[in-house]
N, C-alpha and C positions, 0 to 999 in steps of 0.2 A: 758692350753690345746693346744692353738694355737702354742706355742713355741715347745711343745712336738711333734706336728704333723709335723712341719717344720723340726725338727731334724730327725724324723723318715724318712721323704721323702729323705733328704740328704743322710742318711745312706743307704737307699734302692738303691739310684742312684749309690753310691760308690760300693755296692755289685754287682749290675747289670753290671757295667763297668768292675769290677775285674773278673767276671765270663765269660765275652765275650772271646771267643777263637780267637787268632790271627791265621789266616789260613796260612799254609806254601806256599811258592812261587812255582808255577807249570809252567813248560814249556810244552805247548801243540803244537804238530807238525801236519801239514796237507800237504801232498804232493799234488801238483796241476800241471795241464797241460792245457794250453789255458784258464787259469783262473778258471778251474773246479777241484774239488777234484778227486784224483786218487784212485780208488778201484779195487778190483779183477775183477769186472764185467765191468769196464770202457773200452771203445774203445779209446786207446791213439793214436790220429792221429799225426803221425810224418812223414814229407816229403810225404804226401798224401798216406801213408800206415797206416793200423790199427794194433796196437800192444796191447797185453794184459799182465798185470802184473803177474809175477810168484813169485818173491821175491824182497823185498826192505827192507834192514835193515842196520843199521850202529851204530858204537860205538861213544859215546861222552865222553871226559875226560877233565880235567883241566877247569871245568866250574867255571866262576868267575862273580860276580856282583860287579861293581865298584871296581874292582881289588882285591876283597876278595874271596878267594877260597871257593867253595861250596862242601858240601857232599850231597849224595843222600839218601833220605828216601826210604827204601824198605819195602814191606809187611812183617809183623811180622812172617809169616810162613817160610820166607827164613832165615835160621840160618847162613849159611856161605856165606857172601856177600862181594864184594869189593865195598864199598860205594863211591868210587871216579870215577866209570865208569858206564855209562848207555848204554843199548842196546835198540835202537829205531827201530820200524817197525816189520817185520815178513815175513811170506810167506803164500801164498794162500791155502796151505794145513793145516795150523794151525791157530794160533791166532796172532793178531797184538797188539803192545803196542806203542802208540803215545804220551805218557805223562811221564814226569820226575818230581818228587817232590823233591824239595831241602829242606835243613834243616833250611833255613832262612825265615824271614818274610819281604817281600819287600813292603813298603808303598808308594813308589814314583817311578818315572821313573829312570832307571839305565842303565849303560853300561853293556851289556851281552856279555861275551866272552867265547869261548870254542874251543876245538880241535876235529876234525874228525879223531880220532886215538885211539890207545891203547899205553900207555907209554912203552918205551923200557924195563923198569925194570920188567914188568909183561907180556910183549908181547910174549915171547918165552917159557913160562912155560907150563908144561903138562896140556892140557885142561881137562884130566880125573880127575885131583886132584885140578883144579883151582876153585876159588870161583865164584859164580854167579856174573855177567853174562858172565864170560870168560870160562864157561864150555860148550859152545854150539859148537858142532863139525862141523856144516856146516859153521861156521865162522872162521875156523882154517885151514891153509894150512899144515904146518909141523913145527917142532921145529925150523928149520933154518930160515924160513920166518916169522913165527908167525901167528897172526890173520889177517883176512880180516877186514879192518876198515870199508869198505862199500861193500855191495853186492847188485847188481841190475840185475835181470834176466827178460827178456821180451820174449814173444812168438809172432810171426807174424801171424795175422789173415787174412792178404791179400794173403801172400805166404805161403802155408802149408809146415810145416817142417822147416821153417826158424826161427832162434832164435838169440838173441843178449844178451851179458852179459858184465857187468863192475864190476870187483872185484879189489878193491883198497887195497893195503897193502905195507909194506916195501919190497924192493928188494935190491940186491947187498949185501946180508948178508953172512958173511964169517964164516964158521965153518967146522969141520972135515967131516961132512956128513949132509944130509937133516934131519937126526934124532938127530942132536946135536944143541943146542942153541948157538948162537954167543956170544962172550964175550965182544964185542965192538959194538956200534951202527952200523946199516947197512949203506951202501954207499948212498942209496936212501931211507931215512926215509919215504917219501911220507905222512907226516903229514900235514894237512891243518888247518889253524887257521881262525876263523870267529868272527865277532863282529857285534852286533846289537845295535846301539845307541838309546837312549830313549826307551829302552825295557819296555813294559807294560805287566805284568803277566795276565791281564784280556783279552789280545788279543792273538790269536794263532800265531805260527811261520809257515809261508808257505815255502815249499820246491819246488823250480821251476824245473820241469823236462825239460821245454823248454830251460832254460839257461844251464842246465847240459849237454844236448845232442846237443847244438847248433853247427852248422858248421860240423856236422858229419852224414854221411849216415849210417843208422843202418842195418847191415846184419851180418851173421855168420862170415864172414872174417874180419869184423871190431870190433869184440869183443876185450875187453881189460882185460888182466889178470895180469896187473901190470908192464909190461916191458916198460921202457921209450923209447926204440928204436922202438916201434910200433907207427905208425902214429896216430892211433885211441887213444892210451893212451896219446900222447902228446896233442891232441886236448882236451881231457877230463880233463887233469891236468890243462891246460890253462883256461878252463872254471871254474874249481873249484877255481882257484886263482884269476881270473880277473872278473868274472861275478857275479851277485847277485844270490846266491843259497838259502840263508836263509833270509827271510824278514818278517816284519809284515805289509808291505804295499802291499796288494793284487792288488791294482789298477796299481801299477808299473809293474806288471807281465802280464797284459792283453794286 
């Protein structure tokens, strides 16, 4: 009887372990300024002026964990999807999505890498027939330029009527007209790569508004719509490439 009981317990343990579901790896993003989360109701104090968020969203692609390319798990209700690209964020008139679910199960710390971009192969296709999430019209310029990789729109609460925007995407794209897609990559791809060492899926990824807008006076004249010859764009591109924008260490941003 005792031997039977021991065998039963061992089998029960095996069944319990087998039935445990391994949770997929998730990337959870939180935009922050001055160490505090950014919401639609937040007063974003930048250079002693108060700003309010209108839109903040961006595309991620080429997501890798320890150099292994990842696919994205989407809700089953979405039938036509591009599972290599994620759209993060949203606008204050609608909903926000700050989470990406990958198709792998990460059980240890890893090197997380991704691009803030849409790959050239799909960047210039018709958004009306594109698979989700490339079918969002407010993230598309025209066939010639393709998608906006990042869109940030702020309204000034200190100076009424003042606004500021940063729209990142490829420029210097050569085609017969703005309604034609280029056949070769654009002169200025403006794709930015990021890496987070020792990434832990149990911790959020913070997005630093302070580092993104550093060394830049925000006003309507300093908005950036992607042109490298604009001084504001040069500062923003330098910040994206040289400053810490994505991190899991919140203390380093305070």
